[in-house]
N, C-alpha and C positions, 0 to 999 in steps of 0.2 A: 466446620460442613459449612453452614450456614454461610461462612464469609466465599467460599467455594463461588456457590448459586449467584453469587453478585458481579461476578465478575463481567464487566462489558465483553460480551465476544467479541468485540470489533476488536479488543486487545488483541486478537488471532492474528490478525491480518498484516502486527508489524513485520511477527517474520515471514510473514510466503511473500508479499516486498521484498526484503532480503532478497531472500534467496533468490527469486523469480530477476532480482534488479543486474544480479552476481554475474550469476548463469546466463541470461540473456546478453550479457556486456562483456563476459570472457567469450562467448560466440564470435563477438564480432571484436577481435582487439584483442596484442598478442600482452604488449605490454601494464605493467601494473598500475602508473596513476592512469591512464589510457579506461585502464576496464575500472575502478574506482570512481574516475568524473563522470565517465556514464551507464555507472549505474546511480549516483545522489542522483546526474538528472532525470530517470525514469525513476528513479522510486521515487521526485517529487511530481510526479508527470502522472504514475502512476496514486497517488492520494491523493492530488487536485481533480485527478477524476469521478476515485470515489468521492472521498465529501461533493464531486458534484453528485450527484449520482445521490446525495444521502441527502443533503441538502431540496433536488428536485420529489422526493422521495416522502420532505416530509414538508414541503409546502405540497407536497397532491393527497397525499393524505390531510390534510390541516383545510385546508379545501374541502373537502367530497365526506 
């Protein structure tokens, strides 16, 4: 039970990013290859944006 309490909650963002990327890409494209390439690019952009926010908040937390 204690092991489940130690799971980092950022891991829960991965399935959410995948789902958002696939659904958004599927609404824009019809071909499977186009959907997957757009979903991968969008997933990387979302992950990068979340990482940038994480770094900014960590730096802000360190300074304060």
